[in-house]
N, C-alpha and C positions, 0 to 999 in steps of 0.2 A: 439409226439411234432411237430410242424410246424415250418418252417424256420423262420418265422417271430418270434415266442417264442424263438428258438434256438438264434437269432439274440438278441433279447429283454433280455435275459436272460444274454449274454455277455457283453451288453453296460451297464446294471445295475450294474454287478460285473466289473465294469472298467476293462476289459480285452481286448486287442487288438486282432486282428484277428491273427497276429504272435505271440502270447502269448501263444493263444489257440492252436494253429497249434501243437506248440512245447510240450504242454500239451498232446496233446489228439494224435500226432504221425499221424496227416493226413495234407494234404499241404492247405496252405494259399487259393490257388485258389476252392479247395475242399469246404471249410467254405465259402466261398463268394458264390459257388453255392446251398449249403445250405439254407443260408440264404436269396438269392433271390430266392427259392424255384423252383429253375432250376434243382435240384436234391431233392428228397425225403430225409429225415433226418428219418434214420434207425431205430430200436428199440436198437440197439448196439450202435449207436450214442449218441441216448438219454439217454442211460444208462450210458456211458462215461461220458457224460455231468453231468450227476446228480451226479455221483459218483466223479466226481471232485469238484463239489462244492455242497456237499451234504447239508450239515448245512445250507447254504444261498439260495437255492434255493427251497426249499420244500413248504415255504409259497405259491410262484410265481407259481410255476409247479400244485400245487394242486387245480388250478383255469383252467386250460388245460383239456379239455375234452377226447383227447387221452391218455394224462398221467394217469388220473382217470382210464380210461380204461384199459391200460397195467399192472396197479397197483392193478385193481379188487377192487376199492372203490367205 
């Protein structure tokens, strides 16, 4: 998952960086760095994001090539 997709998911789901930080247990600064692609989104962070918004993100994620590869689609 790219930082751009990570941000797109958060925005599409109307979740603030603060809310996401609280839900995922990572700092707001780290989320900002992921979204700005200053840090790579790890498989663990991708899975946490997917699990958190499981039912609402599947359609969006199914279009992401890295997600497809990770999920063997």
